[in-house]
N, CA, C and O of each residue as an XYZ file, in Angstrom:
448
protein
N     -66.512   -155.620     58.423
C     -66.241   -153.860     58.738
C     -64.719   -154.604     58.158
O     -64.167   -155.704     58.153
N     -64.424   -152.814     57.566
C     -63.088   -152.818     56.734
C     -62.635   -151.860     58.214
O     -63.106   -150.951     58.897
N     -61.239   -152.866     58.158
C     -59.865   -152.742     59.086
C     -59.003   -151.504     58.389
O     -58.921   -151.272     57.183
N     -58.478   -150.884     59.315
C     -57.312   -149.766     58.544
C     -55.961   -150.207     59.620
O     -56.143   -150.809     60.678
N     -54.525   -149.752     59.082
C     -53.699   -150.114     59.672
C     -52.976   -149.064     59.275
O     -52.430   -149.232     58.184
N     -52.708   -147.574     60.033
C     -52.690   -147.036     59.776
C     -51.140   -147.018     60.246
O     -50.820   -147.755     61.178
N     -49.932   -145.988     59.470
C     -48.561   -146.301     60.192
C     -47.688   -145.303     59.311
O     -47.967   -145.051     58.139
N     -46.330   -144.624     60.164
C     -45.339   -143.913     59.225
C     -45.588   -142.633     59.640
O     -44.847   -141.780     59.152
N     -46.798   -142.104     60.741
C     -46.242   -140.657     61.103
C     -45.153   -140.532     61.912
O     -44.241   -141.344     62.060
N     -45.328   -139.268     62.524
C     -44.001   -138.984     63.736
C     -43.922   -137.293     63.430
O     -44.815   -136.631     62.902
N     -42.605   -136.793     63.911
C     -42.509   -136.310     64.113
C     -41.223   -135.427     63.500
O     -40.264   -135.381     64.270
N     -41.068   -134.748     62.281
C     -39.735   -134.188     61.372
C     -39.320   -132.761     61.498
O     -39.914   -131.933     62.188
N     -38.291   -132.542     60.804
C     -38.197   -131.007     60.788
C     -38.237   -130.760     59.330
O     -37.796   -131.543     58.489
N     -38.769   -129.671     59.098
C     -38.865   -128.937     57.640
C     -37.627   -129.476     56.949
O     -36.503   -129.696     57.399
N     -38.198   -129.649     55.590
C     -37.156   -130.480     54.802
C     -37.253   -131.189     54.588
O     -36.836   -131.406     53.451
N     -37.870   -132.380     55.312
C     -37.834   -133.711     55.874
C     -38.928   -134.502     55.193
O     -39.596   -133.923     54.337
N     -39.249   -136.113     55.564
C     -39.266   -136.928     54.270
C     -40.163   -137.731     55.328
O     -39.654   -137.960     56.425
N     -41.320   -138.123     55.097
C     -42.014   -139.357     55.901
C     -42.329   -140.403     54.791
O     -42.247   -140.120     53.595
N     -42.658   -141.506     55.210
C     -43.677   -142.590     54.010
C     -44.685   -143.194     55.122
O     -44.250   -143.839     56.076
N     -46.113   -142.930     54.926
C     -47.286   -143.023     55.268
C     -47.540   -144.554     55.047
O     -46.555   -144.827     54.361
N     -48.128   -145.545     55.169
C     -48.409   -146.990     54.979
C     -50.207   -147.129     55.273
O     -50.739   -146.120     55.737
N     -50.576   -147.638     55.161
C     -52.373   -148.184     55.425
C     -52.427   -148.658     54.576
O     -52.444   -148.292     53.401
N     -52.499   -150.477     55.530
C     -53.065   -151.758     55.250
C     -54.360   -151.892     55.359
O     -54.823   -151.491     56.427
N     -55.256   -152.421     54.431
C     -56.456   -152.313     54.562
C     -57.138   -153.583     54.413
O     -56.743   -154.363     53.546
N     -58.287   -153.930     55.289
C     -58.417   -155.573     55.297
C     -60.047   -155.576     54.392
O     -60.733   -154.613     54.050
N     -60.228   -156.723     54.246
C     -61.114   -157.476     53.704
C     -60.791   -157.354     52.021
O     -59.650   -157.117     51.623
N     -61.971   -157.553     51.070
C     -61.256   -158.452     49.916
C     -61.612   -157.386     48.490
O     -62.633   -156.722     48.667
N     -61.067   -157.202     47.438
C     -61.312   -156.881     46.634
C     -60.711   -155.044     46.892
O     -61.266   -154.029     46.471
N     -59.720   -155.123     47.526
C     -58.897   -154.035     47.626
C     -58.459   -153.182     45.921
O     -58.601   -152.002     45.601
N     -57.941   -154.278     45.172
C     -57.768   -153.574     43.927
C     -58.626   -152.725     42.799
O     -58.108   -152.064     41.899
N     -59.909   -152.865     43.008
C     -61.405   -152.549     42.413
C     -61.564   -150.934     43.519
O     -62.556   -150.241     43.294
N     -60.719   -150.528     44.464
C     -61.330   -149.713     45.069
C     -60.247   -148.135     44.587
O     -59.018   -148.142     44.523
N     -61.037   -147.084     44.348
C     -59.475   -145.688     44.165
C     -59.618   -145.549     45.851
O     -60.554   -145.642     46.646
N     -58.133   -145.269     45.950
C     -57.877   -145.267     47.479
C     -57.392   -143.451     47.695
O     -56.937   -142.649     46.879
N     -57.748   -143.306     49.203
C     -57.253   -141.688     49.004
C     -57.136   -141.353     50.634
O     -57.646   -141.775     51.672
N     -56.104   -140.285     50.217
C     -55.334   -140.245     51.584
C     -56.087   -138.572     51.596
O     -56.567   -137.937     50.657
N     -55.933   -138.168     53.227
C     -56.552   -136.987     53.477
C     -56.205   -136.718     54.813
O     -55.901   -137.583     55.635
N     -56.271   -135.081     55.092
C     -55.858   -134.692     56.400
C     -57.083   -133.673     56.811
O     -58.127   -133.272     56.298
N     -56.094   -133.424     58.458
C     -56.753   -132.310     59.394
C     -56.388   -131.849     59.940
O     -56.115   -132.468     60.969
N     -55.973   -130.338     59.926
C     -55.370   -129.725     61.048
C     -56.091   -129.619     61.873
O     -57.247   -130.042     61.840
N     -55.333   -128.764     63.210
C     -55.915   -128.401     64.235
C     -57.125   -127.080     63.787
O     -56.702   -126.125     63.137
N     -58.154   -127.120     64.069
C     -59.273   -126.077     63.390
C     -59.483   -126.212     62.160
O     -60.309   -125.343     61.878
N     -59.268   -126.690     61.411
C     -59.624   -127.105     59.922
C     -59.800   -128.153     59.558
O     -59.064   -129.080     59.897
N     -60.999   -128.323     58.632
C     -61.497   -129.419     57.485
C     -60.812   -130.163     57.249
O     -59.708   -129.753     56.890
N     -61.015   -131.589     57.297
C     -60.641   -132.423     56.587
C     -60.715   -132.536     54.977
O     -61.764   -132.764     54.375
N     -59.464   -132.347     54.365
C     -58.924   -131.993     52.983
C     -58.775   -133.438     52.599
O     -58.583   -134.466     53.248
N     -58.939   -133.146     51.230
C     -58.202   -134.205     50.144
C     -56.796   -134.081     50.002
O     -56.281   -133.097     49.473
N     -56.102   -135.121     50.493
C     -54.364   -134.819     49.511
C     -54.251   -135.277     48.321
O     -53.680   -134.641     47.435
N     -54.735   -136.341     48.162
C     -54.219   -137.773     47.159
C     -55.342   -138.529     46.514
O     -56.013   -139.001     47.432
N     -55.563   -138.671     46.010
C     -56.264   -140.642     45.542
C     -55.235   -141.005     44.678
O     -54.221   -140.313     44.587
N     -55.422   -142.170     43.944
C     -55.206   -143.213     43.185
C     -56.451   -144.149     42.884
O     -57.313   -144.577     43.652
N     -56.246   -144.354     41.332
C     -57.478   -145.134     40.902
C     -56.859   -146.534     40.641
O     -55.741   -146.953     40.942
N     -57.857   -147.127     40.018
C     -57.815   -148.538     40.505
C     -56.182   -149.196     39.474
O     -55.326   -150.012     39.816
N     -56.338   -148.375     38.153
C     -56.008   -148.361     36.994
C     -54.208   -147.550     37.547
O     -53.263   -147.825     36.807
N     -54.011   -146.905     38.425
C     -53.012   -146.566     39.141
C     -53.270   -144.700     38.708
O     -52.577   -144.173     39.578
N     -53.764   -143.754     38.018
C     -53.902   -142.677     37.645
C     -53.987   -142.063     39.271
O     -54.703   -142.595     40.119
N     -52.928   -140.574     39.605
C     -53.119   -140.315     40.681
C     -53.740   -138.748     40.717
O     -53.389   -138.138     39.707
N     -54.367   -138.144     41.400
C     -54.575   -136.341     41.595
C     -53.767   -135.951     43.170
O     -53.822   -136.554     44.242
N     -53.272   -135.114     42.909
C     -53.083   -134.480     44.174
C     -53.357   -133.247     44.661
O     -53.274   -132.414     43.758
N     -53.640   -132.793     45.674
C     -53.838   -131.334     46.004
C     -52.854   -130.231     45.744
O     -51.684   -130.563     45.935
N     -53.038   -129.108     45.388
C     -52.128   -128.867     44.681
C     -51.332   -127.892     45.568
O     -50.750   -127.058     44.875
N     -51.144   -127.754     46.793
C     -50.250   -127.405     47.903
C     -48.818   -128.257     47.812
O     -47.726   -127.735     48.039
N     -49.035   -129.896     47.378
C     -48.424   -130.964     47.662
C     -47.588   -131.174     46.715
O     -46.378   -131.352     46.854
N     -48.316   -131.158     45.521
C     -47.885   -131.513     44.365
C     -46.116   -131.177     44.081
O     -45.447   -130.159     44.257
N     -45.770   -132.564     43.562
C     -44.164   -132.229     43.358
C     -43.506   -132.355     44.690
O     -42.277   -132.293     44.674
N     -44.020   -132.500     45.689
C     -43.517   -132.872     47.041
C     -44.346   -134.221     47.652
O     -43.842   -134.336     48.769
N     -45.297   -135.245     47.518
C     -45.856   -135.930     47.869
C     -46.237   -137.211     46.650
O     -46.518   -136.855     45.505
N     -46.222   -138.133     46.880
C     -46.478   -139.136     45.754
C     -47.584   -140.368     46.409
O     -47.543   -140.787     47.566
N     -48.336   -140.705     45.580
C     -49.098   -141.454     46.599
C     -48.837   -143.059     45.498
O     -48.668   -142.946     44.284
N     -48.850   -144.192     46.077
C     -48.693   -145.267     45.571
C     -49.644   -146.607     46.035
O     -50.261   -146.773     47.088
N     -49.554   -147.283     45.134
C     -50.541   -148.621     45.807
C     -49.866   -149.844     45.464
O     -49.145   -149.938     44.470
N     -50.120   -150.920     46.390
C     -50.070   -152.350     46.061
C     -50.588   -153.485     46.573
O     -50.625   -154.131     47.620
N     -51.084   -153.498     45.146
C     -52.131   -154.476     45.521
C     -52.551   -155.948     46.121
O     -53.564   -156.400     46.656
N     -51.050   -156.548     45.702
C     -50.595   -157.928     46.286
C     -50.632   -157.656     47.470
O     -50.565   -158.773     47.983
N     -50.729   -156.512     48.751
C     -50.191   -156.086     49.614
C     -51.613   -155.173     50.512
O     -51.634   -154.663     51.633
N     -52.642   -155.267     49.476
C     -53.874   -154.048     50.261
C     -53.621   -152.915     50.834
O     -54.357   -152.244     51.558
N     -52.329   -152.679     50.417
C     -51.870   -151.217     50.418
C     -51.432   -150.539     49.827
O     -50.757   -150.785     48.827
N     -51.808   -149.021     50.474
C     -51.383   -147.886     49.870
C     -50.714   -146.829     50.857
O     -50.993   -146.456     51.996
N     -49.803   -146.530     50.026
C     -48.803   -145.439     50.341
C     -48.760   -143.964     50.294
O     -49.287   -143.241     49.449
N     -48.019   -143.600     51.377
C     -47.775   -141.735     50.833
C     -46.778   -141.419     50.991
O     -46.513   -141.079     52.144
N     -45.881   -141.362     50.151
C     -44.386   -140.712     50.222
C     -44.646   -139.273     50.627
O     -45.553   -138.631     50.098
N     -43.858   -138.763     51.561
C     -44.104   -137.054     51.855
C     -42.494   -136.782     51.711
O     -41.673   -137.400     52.389
N     -42.094   -135.651     50.617
C     -41.012   -134.903     51.033
C     -41.327   -133.739     51.223
O     -42.442   -133.258     51.421
N     -39.888   -133.048     51.138
C     -39.857   -131.255     51.758
C     -40.735   -131.146     52.533
O     -41.591   -130.409     52.045
N     -41.042   -131.533     53.640
C     -42.244   -131.527     54.345
C     -42.410   -129.598     54.590
O     -41.561   -128.842     54.117
N     -43.349   -129.200     55.205
C     -43.403   -127.859     55.411
C     -44.307   -127.761     56.746
O     -45.088   -128.711     56.808
N     -44.405   -126.869     57.822
C     -45.030   -127.075     58.755
C     -46.053   -126.625     58.475
O     -46.479   -126.088     59.497
N     -46.887   -126.484     57.514
C     -48.692   -126.482     56.898
C     -49.109   -127.854     56.515
O     -50.264   -128.220     56.298
N     -47.789   -128.724     56.447
C     -48.393   -130.164     56.133
C     -48.555   -130.865     57.834
O     -48.531   -132.090     57.958
N     -48.686   -130.120     58.848
C     -48.997   -130.701     59.609
C     -50.538   -130.967     60.290
O     -51.256   -130.040     60.661
N     -50.895   -132.341     60.380
C     -51.988   -132.738     60.162
C     -52.350   -134.719     61.287
O     -51.781   -135.586     61.951
N     -53.362   -134.404     60.854
C     -53.437   -136.241     61.132
C     -53.603   -136.226     59.764
O     -53.770   -135.133     59.224
N     -53.586   -137.492     58.929
C     -53.502   -137.869     57.831
C     -54.044   -139.478     58.431
O     -53.639   -140.234     59.314
N     -55.490   -139.523     57.145
C     -56.406   -140.723     56.944
C     -56.546   -141.334     55.683
O     -56.678   -140.765     54.600
N     -56.514   -142.322     55.872
C     -56.532   -143.155     54.698
C     -57.850   -143.497     54.300
O     -58.480   -143.751     55.327
N     -58.442   -143.603     53.465
C     -59.702   -144.188     53.045
C     -60.205   -144.728     51.846
O     -60.277   -143.905     50.934
N     -60.857   -146.753     51.376
C     -61.276   -147.134     50.814
C     -62.265   -146.331     50.236
O     -62.991   -145.740     51.034
N     -62.528   -146.121     48.702
C     -63.791   -145.632     48.191
C     -64.398   -144.651     48.331
O     -63.880   -143.548     48.155
N     -65.729   -144.826     48.707
C     -66.707   -144.238     49.488
C     -66.657   -144.686     51.157
O     -67.169   -143.989     52.034
N     -65.888   -146.075     51.439
C     -66.197   -146.222     52.995
C     -65.822   -145.406     54.019
O     -65.830   -144.188     53.844
N     -65.244   -146.242     55.854
C     -64.997   -145.272     56.644
C     -63.584   -144.404     55.874
O     -63.239   -144.375     54.693
N     -62.855   -143.609     57.358
C     -62.242   -143.475     57.381
C     -61.073   -144.224     57.938
O     -61.537   -145.218     58.498
N     -59.783   -144.204     58.040
C     -58.831   -145.147     59.246
C     -58.670   -143.895     60.342
O     -58.993   -142.709     60.276
N     -58.054   -144.655     61.328
C     -58.186   -143.960     62.741
C     -57.403   -143.231     62.327
O     -57.733   -142.203     62.917
N     -56.206   -142.862     61.465
C     -55.221   -141.576     61.429
C     -54.173   -141.915     62.047
O     -54.011   -142.736     62.950
N     -53.407   -141.189     61.473
C     -52.048   -140.962     61.783
C     -50.701   -139.620     61.747
O     -50.044   -139.087     60.852
N     -50.776   -139.502     63.152
C     -49.893   -137.457     63.063
C     -48.722   -137.565     62.526
O     -47.822   -138.350     62.823
N     -48.751   -136.711     61.679
C     -47.781   -135.753     61.191
C     -47.680   -134.680     61.714
O     -48.722   -134.065     61.943
N     -46.236   -134.020     62.126
C     -46.301   -133.013     62.900
C     -44.249   -132.588     62.137
O     -43.147   -133.134     62.075
N     -45.119   -130.946     61.641
C     -43.153   -130.679     61.185
C     -42.718   -129.517     61.754
O     -42.984   -128.371     61.392
N     -42.095   -129.843     62.583
C     -41.783   -128.246     63.388
C     -39.865   -128.510     63.453
O     -39.294   -129.368     62.780
N     -39.463   -127.964     64.000
C     -37.874   -127.935     64.565
C     -37.760   -127.915     65.432
O     -36.623   -127.893     65.904
């Protein structure tokens, strides 16, 4: 069973930055597309960013230019660097390996 260790969430002021990390158990991490999703209160979960096995990336329009997804295959870890955070970025952020289950999530709150 896949296990995730997500970290890096917290409370930050608008304009601030956070870096989320998601370490994934198991073998063959490098052959999976990795995803970051988020779910705000009262809203559906949405895809924020993904990174392919070759490092190609895609982003939700509202985070383009502010968020950067990256991966370290040697550490079985995917990252989400979030800059210029806005109150509307407040959500629980989840990582996902391929089409498998989601991680437990980490709370990001952007507020003054």
